[in-house]
C-alpha positions as CSV (number, residue, x, y, z in Angstrom):
1,L,0.2,0.3,-0.3
2,N,1.4,3.3,-1.0
3,V,0.5,5.6,2.2
4,R,0.6,9.6,2.2
5,A,0.1,11.5,4.9
6,A,-0.4,15.4,4.6
7,A,-0.6,17.6,7.7
8,T,-2.7,21.0,7.7
9,G,-2.2,22.3,10.5
10,Q,-2.4,20.2,13.5
11,A,-5.1,17.8,11.1
12,I,-3.2,15.3,9.3
13,A,-5.2,13.5,6.3
14,L,-3.4,10.2,5.6
15,T,-4.8,8.3,2.1
16,W,-4.1,5.2,0.2
17,A,-4.6,2.7,-2.5
18,N,-6.8,-0.3,-0.8
19,D,-5.7,-3.8,-2.4
20,P,-9.0,-4.4,-4.6
21,G,-9.0,-8.3,-2.0
22,A,-9.3,-6.4,1.0
23,A,-11.9,-6.8,3.5
24,K,-10.6,-3.9,5.9
25,V,-7.9,-1.7,6.7
26,L,-6.4,-1.1,9.9
27,I,-4.7,2.2,10.3
28,E,-1.8,1.9,13.0
29,R,0.2,5.1,15.1
30,S,3.5,4.7,16.6
31,D,4.6,8.4,18.9
32,D,7.8,6.3,19.6
33,G,8.9,6.1,16.0
34,G,7.8,2.6,15.2
35,T,8.6,0.6,18.4
36,S,4.6,0.2,19.5
37,W,1.7,0.8,17.5
38,R,-2.1,1.5,18.4
39,E,-4.7,1.0,16.3
40,L,-5.9,4.8,14.7
41,A,-8.9,3.0,13.0
42,S,-10.2,0.1,11.4
43,V,-12.1,0.8,8.1
44,G,-14.2,-0.9,4.9
45,P,-12.2,-1.6,1.5
46,R,-13.7,1.5,-0.4
47,D,-12.5,3.7,2.2
48,Q,-9.2,5.1,1.3
49,K,-8.6,7.8,3.6
50,A,-8.4,8.3,7.7
51,A,-7.8,11.5,10.0
52,D,-5.8,11.9,13.1
53,T,-4.6,15.4,14.8
54,L,-0.8,16.5,16.1
55,P,-0.2,19.9,18.4
56,E,2.3,21.5,16.7
57,G,5.8,20.3,16.3
58,V,4.7,17.0,17.4
59,T,5.7,14.0,15.1
60,A,3.7,10.6,15.0
61,H,4.0,7.5,12.4
62,Y,1.7,5.5,10.8
63,R,1.0,2.5,8.7
64,V,-1.8,0.7,7.1
65,T,-2.4,-3.4,7.0
66,S,-5.1,-4.6,4.6
67,A,-6.7,-8.1,5.6
68,E,-9.0,-10.6,4.0
69,K,-10.9,-13.1,5.7
70,D,-8.2,-15.5,7.0
71,R,-5.4,-13.9,5.8
72,T,-3.4,-10.1,6.6
73,A,-0.8,-8.0,4.3
74,R,2.5,-7.2,5.9
75,P,2.4,-3.9,6.7
76,S,2.9,-0.4,5.0
77,A,6.0,1.0,5.4
78,M,6.2,3.5,7.9
79,I,5.1,7.5,7.4
80,S,5.8,10.8,9.6
81,A,3.8,13.6,10.2
82,T,4.4,16.4,12.3
83,G,1.3,18.7,13.3
84,A,2.0,22.3,12.0
85,P,0.9,25.5,12.8
86,T,-2.2,26.3,12.5
87,P,-2.4,29.1,9.4
88,V,-3.2,31.8,10.4
89,V,-6.1,34.1,8.6
90,P,-5.9,37.8,8.4
91,A,-8.5,39.9,9.4
92,A,-10.6,41.6,6.9
93,A,-9.1,45.6,6.3
94,T,-11.7,48.1,7.5
95,P,-11.7,51.0,5.3
96,A,-10.4,54.0,6.8
97,T,-12.7,57.0,7.7
98,P,-12.1,60.5,6.0
99,A,-10.5,63.0,8.5
100,K,-12.7,66.3,8.9
101,A,-11.3,69.0,7.9
């Protein structure tokens, strides 16, 4: 599985292309560089995305595994994402009031 992660502020979007024979897909997250893993989500074969949230400057690692009835594939390559600063949207400028003479 070719997994990708994109950070927009603290929102992490994970996407992948599923194995056509998959019955379910397991998305896992590691907070220690891949030593230990915990389930982030388990989705159906038609889902090809998941979401997570990371505070600014925090990095997590992800992997995705597809499974059939009696067989579980090897996990995808591990990818990482880091929470980024939340984008600041500038306030709309207020028109200046003309000075009275």
